[in-house]
Chimera marker file (.cmm) of the C-alpha trace (Angstrom):
<marker_set name="trace">
<marker id="1" x="2.179" y="8.481" z="-28.666" r="1" g="1" b="0" radius="0.5"/>
<marker id="2" x="3.055" y="5.954" z="-31.598" r="1" g="1" b="0" radius="0.5"/>
<marker id="3" x="2.770" y="2.681" z="-31.879" r="1" g="1" b="0" radius="0.5"/>
<marker id="4" x="4.822" y="0.149" z="-34.454" r="1" g="1" b="0" radius="0.5"/>
<marker id="5" x="4.117" y="-2.728" z="-35.201" r="1" g="1" b="0" radius="0.5"/>
<marker id="6" x="7.214" y="-5.734" z="-36.585" r="1" g="1" b="0" radius="0.5"/>
<marker id="7" x="5.019" y="-8.164" z="-38.583" r="1" g="1" b="0" radius="0.5"/>
<marker id="8" x="7.880" y="-10.562" z="-38.946" r="1" g="1" b="0" radius="0.5"/>
<marker id="9" x="8.397" y="-10.554" z="-35.269" r="1" g="1" b="0" radius="0.5"/>
<marker id="10" x="4.939" y="-11.188" z="-34.594" r="1" g="1" b="0" radius="0.5"/>
<marker id="11" x="3.850" y="-15.082" z="-33.727" r="1" g="1" b="0" radius="0.5"/>
<marker id="12" x="0.277" y="-14.425" z="-33.681" r="1" g="1" b="0" radius="0.5"/>
<marker id="13" x="-0.629" y="-14.803" z="-29.915" r="1" g="1" b="0" radius="0.5"/>
<marker id="14" x="-3.318" y="-12.431" z="-30.680" r="1" g="1" b="0" radius="0.5"/>
<marker id="15" x="-3.116" y="-10.725" z="-26.704" r="1" g="1" b="0" radius="0.5"/>
<marker id="16" x="-2.798" y="-7.400" z="-28.590" r="1" g="1" b="0" radius="0.5"/>
<marker id="17" x="-5.868" y="-7.609" z="-30.069" r="1" g="1" b="0" radius="0.5"/>
<marker id="18" x="-7.999" y="-8.581" z="-27.016" r="1" g="1" b="0" radius="0.5"/>
<marker id="19" x="-6.376" y="-5.610" z="-25.070" r="1" g="1" b="0" radius="0.5"/>
<marker id="20" x="-6.486" y="-2.952" z="-27.746" r="1" g="1" b="0" radius="0.5"/>
<marker id="21" x="-8.909" y="-4.192" z="-30.588" r="1" g="1" b="0" radius="0.5"/>
<marker id="22" x="-9.362" y="-0.306" z="-31.428" r="1" g="1" b="0" radius="0.5"/>
<marker id="23" x="-5.072" y="-0.190" z="-32.168" r="1" g="1" b="0" radius="0.5"/>
<marker id="24" x="-4.740" y="-3.755" z="-33.483" r="1" g="1" b="0" radius="0.5"/>
<marker id="25" x="-5.931" y="-6.877" z="-35.424" r="1" g="1" b="0" radius="0.5"/>
<marker id="26" x="-5.081" y="-9.853" z="-37.069" r="1" g="1" b="0" radius="0.5"/>
<marker id="27" x="-4.778" y="-10.976" z="-40.713" r="1" g="1" b="0" radius="0.5"/>
<marker id="28" x="-7.197" y="-13.794" z="-41.137" r="1" g="1" b="0" radius="0.5"/>
<marker id="29" x="-4.981" y="-15.858" z="-43.487" r="1" g="1" b="0" radius="0.5"/>
<marker id="30" x="-2.470" y="-16.123" z="-40.608" r="1" g="1" b="0" radius="0.5"/>
<marker id="31" x="-3.204" y="-14.300" z="-37.879" r="1" g="1" b="0" radius="0.5"/>
<marker id="32" x="-0.177" y="-11.766" z="-37.902" r="1" g="1" b="0" radius="0.5"/>
<marker id="33" x="-0.727" y="-8.431" z="-36.229" r="1" g="1" b="0" radius="0.5"/>
<marker id="34" x="-2.398" y="-5.496" z="-38.628" r="1" g="1" b="0" radius="0.5"/>
<marker id="35" x="-1.856" y="-1.513" z="-36.671" r="1" g="1" b="0" radius="0.5"/>
<marker id="36" x="-4.801" y="-0.357" z="-37.154" r="1" g="1" b="0" radius="0.5"/>
<marker id="37" x="-4.249" y="2.903" z="-35.134" r="1" g="1" b="0" radius="0.5"/>
<marker id="38" x="-0.404" y="4.337" z="-34.924" r="1" g="1" b="0" radius="0.5"/>
<marker id="39" x="-1.763" y="7.233" z="-33.098" r="1" g="1" b="0" radius="0.5"/>
<marker id="40" x="-4.511" y="6.510" z="-30.856" r="1" g="1" b="0" radius="0.5"/>
<marker id="41" x="-5.978" y="8.843" z="-28.207" r="1" g="1" b="0" radius="0.5"/>
<marker id="42" x="-4.491" y="8.949" z="-24.800" r="1" g="1" b="0" radius="0.5"/>
<marker id="43" x="-6.843" y="7.100" z="-23.261" r="1" g="1" b="0" radius="0.5"/>
<marker id="44" x="-5.575" y="3.857" z="-24.888" r="1" g="1" b="0" radius="0.5"/>
<marker id="45" x="-2.278" y="4.612" z="-23.910" r="1" g="1" b="0" radius="0.5"/>
<marker id="46" x="-2.126" y="2.438" z="-20.990" r="1" g="1" b="0" radius="0.5"/>
<marker id="47" x="-4.009" y="-0.580" z="-22.472" r="1" g="1" b="0" radius="0.5"/>
<marker id="48" x="-1.422" y="0.243" z="-25.676" r="1" g="1" b="0" radius="0.5"/>
<marker id="49" x="1.576" y="0.054" z="-22.815" r="1" g="1" b="0" radius="0.5"/>
<marker id="50" x="0.165" y="-3.374" z="-21.799" r="1" g="1" b="0" radius="0.5"/>
<marker id="51" x="-0.731" y="-5.081" z="-25.238" r="1" g="1" b="0" radius="0.5"/>
<marker id="52" x="3.068" y="-4.421" z="-25.897" r="1" g="1" b="0" radius="0.5"/>
<marker id="53" x="4.841" y="-5.403" z="-22.692" r="1" g="1" b="0" radius="0.5"/>
<marker id="54" x="2.712" y="-8.559" z="-22.960" r="1" g="1" b="0" radius="0.5"/>
<marker id="55" x="3.346" y="-9.345" z="-26.472" r="1" g="1" b="0" radius="0.5"/>
<marker id="56" x="5.019" y="-12.574" z="-26.254" r="1" g="1" b="0" radius="0.5"/>
<marker id="57" x="7.315" y="-11.683" z="-29.065" r="1" g="1" b="0" radius="0.5"/>
<marker id="58" x="8.239" y="-8.253" z="-29.067" r="1" g="1" b="0" radius="0.5"/>
<marker id="59" x="6.761" y="-6.954" z="-31.719" r="1" g="1" b="0" radius="0.5"/>
<marker id="60" x="5.167" y="-4.259" z="-30.700" r="1" g="1" b="0" radius="0.5"/>
<marker id="61" x="6.570" y="-0.739" z="-30.037" r="1" g="1" b="0" radius="0.5"/>
<marker id="62" x="5.529" y="2.059" z="-28.114" r="1" g="1" b="0" radius="0.5"/>
<marker id="63" x="7.126" y="5.888" z="-28.464" r="1" g="1" b="0" radius="0.5"/>
<marker id="64" x="6.582" y="8.903" z="-26.703" r="1" g="1" b="0" radius="0.5"/>
<marker id="65" x="7.835" y="10.886" z="-29.210" r="1" g="1" b="0" radius="0.5"/>
<marker id="66" x="4.793" y="12.057" z="-31.185" r="1" g="1" b="0" radius="0.5"/>
<link id1="1" id2="2" r="1" g="1" b="0" radius="0.2"/>
<link id1="2" id2="3" r="1" g="1" b="0" radius="0.2"/>
<link id1="3" id2="4" r="1" g="1" b="0" radius="0.2"/>
<link id1="4" id2="5" r="1" g="1" b="0" radius="0.2"/>
<link id1="5" id2="6" r="1" g="1" b="0" radius="0.2"/>
<link id1="6" id2="7" r="1" g="1" b="0" radius="0.2"/>
<link id1="7" id2="8" r="1" g="1" b="0" radius="0.2"/>
<link id1="8" id2="9" r="1" g="1" b="0" radius="0.2"/>
<link id1="9" id2="10" r="1" g="1" b="0" radius="0.2"/>
<link id1="10" id2="11" r="1" g="1" b="0" radius="0.2"/>
<link id1="11" id2="12" r="1" g="1" b="0" radius="0.2"/>
<link id1="12" id2="13" r="1" g="1" b="0" radius="0.2"/>
<link id1="13" id2="14" r="1" g="1" b="0" radius="0.2"/>
<link id1="14" id2="15" r="1" g="1" b="0" radius="0.2"/>
<link id1="15" id2="16" r="1" g="1" b="0" radius="0.2"/>
<link id1="16" id2="17" r="1" g="1" b="0" radius="0.2"/>
<link id1="17" id2="18" r="1" g="1" b="0" radius="0.2"/>
<link id1="18" id2="19" r="1" g="1" b="0" radius="0.2"/>
<link id1="19" id2="20" r="1" g="1" b="0" radius="0.2"/>
<link id1="20" id2="21" r="1" g="1" b="0" radius="0.2"/>
<link id1="21" id2="22" r="1" g="1" b="0" radius="0.2"/>
<link id1="22" id2="23" r="1" g="1" b="0" radius="0.2"/>
<link id1="23" id2="24" r="1" g="1" b="0" radius="0.2"/>
<link id1="24" id2="25" r="1" g="1" b="0" radius="0.2"/>
<link id1="25" id2="26" r="1" g="1" b="0" radius="0.2"/>
<link id1="26" id2="27" r="1" g="1" b="0" radius="0.2"/>
<link id1="27" id2="28" r="1" g="1" b="0" radius="0.2"/>
<link id1="28" id2="29" r="1" g="1" b="0" radius="0.2"/>
<link id1="29" id2="30" r="1" g="1" b="0" radius="0.2"/>
<link id1="30" id2="31" r="1" g="1" b="0" radius="0.2"/>
<link id1="31" id2="32" r="1" g="1" b="0" radius="0.2"/>
<link id1="32" id2="33" r="1" g="1" b="0" radius="0.2"/>
<link id1="33" id2="34" r="1" g="1" b="0" radius="0.2"/>
<link id1="34" id2="35" r="1" g="1" b="0" radius="0.2"/>
<link id1="35" id2="36" r="1" g="1" b="0" radius="0.2"/>
<link id1="36" id2="37" r="1" g="1" b="0" radius="0.2"/>
<link id1="37" id2="38" r="1" g="1" b="0" radius="0.2"/>
<link id1="38" id2="39" r="1" g="1" b="0" radius="0.2"/>
<link id1="39" id2="40" r="1" g="1" b="0" radius="0.2"/>
<link id1="40" id2="41" r="1" g="1" b="0" radius="0.2"/>
<link id1="41" id2="42" r="1" g="1" b="0" radius="0.2"/>
<link id1="42" id2="43" r="1" g="1" b="0" radius="0.2"/>
<link id1="43" id2="44" r="1" g="1" b="0" radius="0.2"/>
<link id1="44" id2="45" r="1" g="1" b="0" radius="0.2"/>
<link id1="45" id2="46" r="1" g="1" b="0" radius="0.2"/>
<link id1="46" id2="47" r="1" g="1" b="0" radius="0.2"/>
<link id1="47" id2="48" r="1" g="1" b="0" radius="0.2"/>
<link id1="48" id2="49" r="1" g="1" b="0" radius="0.2"/>
<link id1="49" id2="50" r="1" g="1" b="0" radius="0.2"/>
<link id1="50" id2="51" r="1" g="1" b="0" radius="0.2"/>
<link id1="51" id2="52" r="1" g="1" b="0" radius="0.2"/>
<link id1="52" id2="53" r="1" g="1" b="0" radius="0.2"/>
<link id1="53" id2="54" r="1" g="1" b="0" radius="0.2"/>
<link id1="54" id2="55" r="1" g="1" b="0" radius="0.2"/>
<link id1="55" id2="56" r="1" g="1" b="0" radius="0.2"/>
<link id1="56" id2="57" r="1" g="1" b="0" radius="0.2"/>
<link id1="57" id2="58" r="1" g="1" b="0" radius="0.2"/>
<link id1="58" id2="59" r="1" g="1" b="0" radius="0.2"/>
<link id1="59" id2="60" r="1" g="1" b="0" radius="0.2"/>
<link id1="60" id2="61" r="1" g="1" b="0" radius="0.2"/>
<link id1="61" id2="62" r="1" g="1" b="0" radius="0.2"/>
<link id1="62" id2="63" r="1" g="1" b="0" radius="0.2"/>
<link id1="63" id2="64" r="1" g="1" b="0" radius="0.2"/>
<link id1="64" id2="65" r="1" g="1" b="0" radius="0.2"/>
<link id1="65" id2="66" r="1" g="1" b="0" radius="0.2"/>
</marker_set>
């Protein structure tokens, strides 16, 4: 799995960070998403998919083509 974030789309809701703090963080100054792990371990895949699905701005995309 590869994870991509579009910081220009991010609205700073923080749901991704709450769901998968090992994969996502937020910038202190504006809350925009920061990708910590672009290729998370298999055990994190379900929660990363959920984070992408619930992102209100659609700023997170996931590819299974690692």
